[in-house]
N, C-alpha and C positions, 0 to 999 in steps of 0.2 A: 869584163864586157868590152866589146870593140866600140871605139869612138865613132860616133855617127855625125857626119858633117851637118846634115839637115834631119835631124830627128823627126819621126813622124808622131801622130797621135798615139798610136799603139805604143811606140817606144816609150813615150812619156808615162803611159799607164803602167808599163812594166817596170819603169824605174819606181814609181810611186808604190807599186805593190811590194817591191824589193825592200824599199826603205821602211815599210809597215810590216815587214816580215810576213807577208801573205796576203791573201785576199781580204778586202775590207769586210766583206760579209762573214768571214770566218770569226771576227770578233763579236759581231751582233748576236745576241741571245746567249752568250757564254759568260761564265763566271771566271774572272781573271784576278790575278794579284796587282794591285797597284801601291804606290807610295805617296803618302801624305807630304805635299810639298808646302802647304801653307794652310792656315786656319784664319778665315775671313769672316767676322761677325759670327753668325750660326751656321756658316758653311765651311766644309773641309774640301781644299783643292787636292785633286788626286791625279797623279800621272800614271797612266796604264801602258805607255809606249805608244800611244797613238800621236797623230799629227798635233792634237790639241789636248789640253787637259780637261777633266770634268769637275763639277761641283757637286757635292752631296751634302744634304743637311745633317747637322751634328746629332739631331735626334734619332737618326737611324742608326747611330752607333751606340745608342744607350739601351740599357735594360729597363723595361717598364717600371717607372717609379724611381728610377736613378739618373744621375747625369752621366753624360759621355765622357769616358776618361780616354781622350786621344790627343796625340801630340805629333809635331812635324818629324817626319822621318819613319813614322809607323807604317808597317805594311799591312794592308787590309784586302779582303776579297770584296769584290764589287761585281755587279752584273751590268754588263754593257747592253743598254737598250738599243742606242744609235750610235754610230761612229761620230756623226757629226750632225748637229742641228742647224737652224737657220742662223744661228749666231757663231757658228764655227766650232762650238764646244762639244765634247763627248757627253753623251746622256748616260749617266752612271747611277746605279741604285744599289745601296748597301742592304735594304730590305729584301729586294729580289734575290740577292746572293745568299742571304741567311735563310730565305724561304726555300730556295732550291736545295741548299745544303741540308736544311732541316728535313725537308720532304724525304730525301734520300735515307737519311738515318732513321726517320720515324717509320718509314715502310719497312725497314729490316726489323726494327723493334716490334712493330705490330704483328709481323709475321712470327715472330718468337714469342708473342704475348708477354712482353716485358713491360715493366712499368716505366713511365717516362716523366721527366721533371719539367714542370711548367710554373707560370705565374699569372694568377688571376688578376687582370688589370682593367677590365671594364664590364658595364652592365648592359645587356640587351633584352629585347622582348623574351620572355620565357627563360632567361639565364644569364650566363656570364661569358665573356671572352677570355680565353687563356692563351699566353704566349708561350709556345713550345720550342724555344731556341730560335725563332724567326718564323715559324709557321703558327698562324692564328687558328685556334680550335674552339668549338662551342661546348660550354658545360651547362647542361640542363639544370634548372633549379632543383629537380627532384634528386639529382645526383651529387649535390654538394655534400650532404651529410647523411648519416643514418636517420636522425630524426629532423624535422623541419628547423631550419635555421632562420631566425627572424632577422639577425644582423649579420651581414657577411663582411662588413668592413674590416673586422680583425683578420680576416683570411686572405685579404687582397695585397698584392705586391709582396708576396712571401714565396720563395721557391718551395714547392712541396710536390710529392709524387702524384701522378694521375695514371688511369688505365685508359688506353684507347679502345673505343667501342666499335668505331666505325670510321673508315677512310675512303676518300675518293678523289684521287689527285687531279682527274680531269675537271671535276667542278670544284676543286679546291676546298673540299669539305671534310672536316675532322670533328668527331664527337668524342669527348672524354668524360671520365667519371672519377670523382674524389671518393664517393660513397663506396665503390667497389674496393678501393684500397682499404678503407677504414673497416669494411666488413671482413675482409680477409684477415686484417691484423686482429680484429676482435675475436674472430673464430679461433685464430691461433691461441690468442691469450685465454680464451674460455676453455679451449680444449686443455690447456695446460693447467689451469687453475681448477678446473672441475675434477681433474683426476687427484688433486690434493685435498679435496673436501670429502667428508664421510657424513652419512646420516646420524643424527644425534649429536654432531659437533656444534659447540657454542662459539659463535664468532661475532665481532663487531662489524657494522656496516653503516653506511650514510644513507639516509632517505634521499632517493633521487627523484621520485615522482609519487603523487598521490591521486587515486582514483576513488570512485564511489564504492567499488568493491575491495579496496585494498591499498597498499604501498609497495612500490618498487625499492629495493634496498641494493645499493651497490655494495659488493663484497670484495672490491678491489680489482675490478676488471670484468666482473660478470654480475648480472642482476638477478635477484631472487624475488618471489613474490610472497609479501606478507599479507594474507588474506584477512579481511577485516574480523571474521570469526575466530582467528588465531591472534589477534592482537591482546585481548584481555577476557577473563572469564565473565567480567561484568558486561552488560549490554553497552555496545559501542555503535551508535547510529551512523556516524561517518568518521573514517579514519583521521580527519583532520582535527577532531576533538582530542585526540591523543597524540598525533605525530605532526611534525612540520617539516618541510623540505630543508635539507641541510643537515638536520639533526643526527648525531650518532647514537645508534641504538645497538643493543646486545639481542641477538636472536639465536635461535636453534634451528638447525638444519632439520626439516621433518622428512622431505623426500627428495631424492635426486634422480632425474631421468636423464641418463647419460646420452640416450639415443637423440633426444630433442633438446638436450643441454638445458633443461628447465629445473629450477630449484624452488622448492615450497619451503618457506620459513615460518616461524612461530615465536611469539614472545610470551604468551601465557604459559607455555610449557615450562618456563623458567620460574613460574610462580607455583605455590602449593594449591592443589586443587581442592576448591571448597566444597566439592560434592562428596569428598570422602567422609563418611560418618553423617551424611545429612539426614540419612532415614531415621537414625537414632535421635539426631538432634531436632528434628521436625516430625514428631509422631503425629498420626492421623487423630483428629479431634482437638489437637492442640490449637491455642489461639495465639497469634503472634502480630507484632506491629511491622509494617512494611510500607514502602514508598512506591507509588505508581510511576513506572518508567515508560510505558508505551500504551497507546490505546488504539484497538482496531475495531472493525465492525462486529467481530465475534466475541469480543471481551477486552480485558485490561491486564497487562503484565504488571506483577507487583514484586519488587526486589526485597527479599527477606534480609539479604546481607550482600555485600559485593560479590558477584559471581553466581549467586543462586537466585533465580526468579521463578515465580509461579504464575499460573494462569487462571484469572477469575473469569469463568465463562459468563457470557450475557445472561444466562438462565440462572446463574447463581448470585447476581449483583444485587437484586431488591426483591423483597417480599410482594411489595404492591406495584412497582413500575414494571409493566410488562410491554414487550415489543418497542423498547426505546433504545437509542444508540448509547453505548456505554459512556460516551463523552458527555452526556447529559446527567450521568450519576456521579462520576468521578472526574478529576482533572489531573493531568500530568504533574509530577512531583508532589502530588497530595499524599499526606501520611494517612494510611488506613489500618484498620484492625481486620485481619483475616483468620478464618479457621481452616486448617489443614484437611482436605477431603481425601486425598490420595498422594502417594509418594512412589515413583518409579525411578530408582537409582541407576538402573542401567541405561534407560532413555534419558536420564537427567530431566525428568518432568515432575512437576508438583502441581496438583490441581487444588485450587483454593476456592473459598466460599466467603463472599463479602456479607451476604444476608444471614448466614449461619452464625456470625459473630455478634449478631443483633438480635434483640427479643423479637420472637415471632408475634407479629401483632394479632393474628388470628387466635392464638393461644391466649395472649394478653386480653383480647376482647371477650373470649369465652369465660374468663375468670372474673372480669369486672361486670360483665353483662349476662348472667344466667337466662336460660329459656324462661320466657313471661315477663322479663323486666322490660321497662319503657325506655326508648332511646329517641334521639332527635337528630335530624341531619338534612342536608341539602339534596335535592333530586338532581343527580349527576347527568342521568340519561334516561330516555324513555324508549323502550323497544315495543315491538308487537306483542310481547307477552308479559310485560311488566315494567316496574320502575327501579332504577338503581339508585340507592341512596347512599351518600357519602357519610362515613360514621367516624367515630374517634379512633385514632391510631392509623389514619390515612386508609382504612379499609372500606370496601363497598358491601352494602347488603341489598338483596333483591326483594321486593315486594311483587309477588305473582299477582296478575291482574284479577284474579278471583279473590284475592285478599285485600283489595283496595276499599271497596265499599259494599254495603248490603243493598239488595234489592235492584241492582242495575247490572247490565251486562258488562263483561269485561272490558270491551271497546269503549263503552260509555264511562266506565270508571277511570280508564287511562286518559280520556279527554278532560277529566276534571282537574288535572295537575299538569304543571309546566316545569321545564328545566330552570333550575335556579331557586325553585320554591323551597322554603323550610317547612318539613313535615315531621309529625311524630309517629311512631310505629312500635310494635310489640316484637320482641326477638322470639321467633317460633322455633328456630333450630340453628345450631353452629356446627359445621364440619370442618375441623381444623386441617385434616389432611387434604381435603379437597378444596380448602380455602374458600368455603361458601357460608354465607350468612342468609337465613331465610327470615323475612320480616312480614309482619301484618299490620295494616292500618284500620281495617274494619273492626278489629278485635278491641280496639280503643272506644268504640261506641258503647252506650249504656248496656251494662251487664256483661261486658266482654270477659275474656278469660283473665284469671288472675294468676299471679306467681304460681309456678309449678304445674300449670295445666289444668287445675281443676276449676270448675265453675263455681263462683261465689254468689254472696247475696242470699236473699231470704229463701229458705228452704232446699237449696242446692237443686240439682238434677241429676239422678241416676237412671241408667238405663231400666226400663220396665215399670217405672214409677208413673203415676198418674197425677199430673199437676194441673192446677188451674191457672190459665195463662191469659194475658191481655193482649188484644191486637194492638200492635203499634203502627203496622202499615199494610196496606192492602195493594197487592200487585198482581200482574197477570199470572205470574208463575206460582203464586202462593201467598202466604202471610208471614209477616215478621211479628213474632210474639215474644212476650216477657213473662217470666214467672215472678209474681208478686210486684212489688214497687221497685225494688232494686235488685232483683234476681237475675239470673243470667238471660240473656236474649237467645232466641233460636229461630228456626224457620220451619214452616210446614208447607210441604210441596202441594201443589194443586191436587195430584193424585191422592193425597193422603188427607184430604178435607172430608171424606166420607166414603162409604161403601158404594153407594149408588152414584151414577154419573150426574144426576141432578144436583147432588150434595156437593159435587167437586166444582163448585163454582165460587171463586174468591169474592165476587161482588156481592155475595149474600151475607158477608160479614162487614161490620163497620169498625172503624177505629175506636178503641175503648171497650169494645165489647169482650166480655169474659166467657170462657167456656174450658171444659176439661179436655186434656189430651195426654197421649202416653208418650213418654220419653223412649224414643227408638235407638239413639246412639248420639255420636258427634260427628260434625263434618271434619274436613282436613284442617280447619282452623280450630278445631277442638271446641266448637259451639254446639250446644245441644240441638238435636233434630227432634221434632214432635209428630204426632200422627193421630188424628181422630179416628181414621179408619183402623188403625192397629188396636185402638182401645175398644172400639165396637166389636171387633172380631174376638178380643179377649173376653169381653163381658159375655158375649154370646157362648163361647165355649164354657165359661164358668157356669152359666145358667143352665145349660143342657146337662152339665155333668151333675148339677145339684137337684134339678127339679124334673128331669125326665129326658127322654130321646125323641127327636122328631120322627124316628122310624116307628113309634107305636101308634102313629096316626095324628098325634097332636101337632098342630102348626107351631112355628117359631113365636107367633104372636100369643097363642095360647100359653105357652110355656113361660113367656116373658111377662104375660099379664098375670098369670098365677104367681109367679116370683114377686111381681110388683105388689100383689094384693097381700101376700103374706108378709112382705116387708112393712106394709102399712099398718097391719094388724099388730105387729111388734112395736 
């Protein structure tokens, strides 16, 4: 260049640009190579060939979690923000240089769907920050691992692979995933491992997780499901009763679905099946001891031996307790005696009876208390048709309202007794199959039915016989009468007090009055019924047959008068 005697401002600018190797602006916004000339405190002094040196914090040269390894004379790449600041120093940045270089590299790897290496170094809202060799990326919390991770600390500050999900250089936004890498790796491992497994194979695994429906067992890179029903032949309410996380177990592969890569496992398949020969071991009508394992609304399950359970339906639990929850009859772990009702080996079901293993209280009552015997009990309930009496053996008998008392209506008889009252009654009938006991209370009154159903006392009372009876009670509906002093008591209906309507008036009789009446039968309580009317008709027929016919012109009074006159002469 020619020497200028009086250089102008333009000449000075040209000389400056020449000394700097080009336009100042050409340095700004570029990544250049500089030399470390000194290290002062936490700053590195770097010469990039400009008029002045720049200072860069040492932390910008360090990998997250590590110290910077930098010494004088090292050449490093830095980004020139400004050629000169107010202090006359160059504004340099190592982070910007690394970021720009990293972005160029990451864009190429993202286009080729390659894995990138990075380091998790910080936590932000919704996830974590990852250093990808200078570029900072966002790692969402859902993309950290295949399963939720409670503590991410062990994963921080460790170089590891990531997959770039999204990049936007203009906004400086990068989203990465660690989960995608793990899933890909696991899929490769699962694919290789699943090919080496076969159904029926016995293999060892480690219990990885326990749920309500089973446990997941790690078979060395692939998980299999051990369902709760395949853990043991005996009842398992929850897998945690038998298994614990981290335990090593021996399992058999039951099924393999190579399309979905799902494996079903079993433990009970390695044991002998207790149902083999169960039908012969537990014959119908056999009585066995068992333990209650589970109680439901419809019955209770009883374990006869480990692996074999039977159901006692609620209807087979008690002879006397009806419509009650099974939990009020038996309790869990209780030892009970049951009877085998049915065995289905194919369906692995056994029907059991609890009450059948006990004495039938109805049969027992019938043996101890035959018809006609006297019993005592407490009034348990009163209904519109009778009273229920609690009897020996925890059974109930019913007294129909017509069998409560003589001479009153059923409604009036029911009102005479109350719940909780102790009463006495006579057994009228026992039906063991229908579990019914019929009782009578009025039969215990004077002259009532005796054992066997026959009327007792003086003279007895057989159908067709004419008996002299005494009026015990006068009612609107008729008369209560008794044969002799301690003979059977019976009833004469109003319509049977005479042939004529005038004679059918109960009020014409008095208590203690005696007269003859014919036995016409027995009522439902086996007490005799009498009739004056029937006796009169029978006497008339007898007189007509013996002394003449009314068809001959003689009146019934003439015939009876003649018969009476002859009887008097005799």
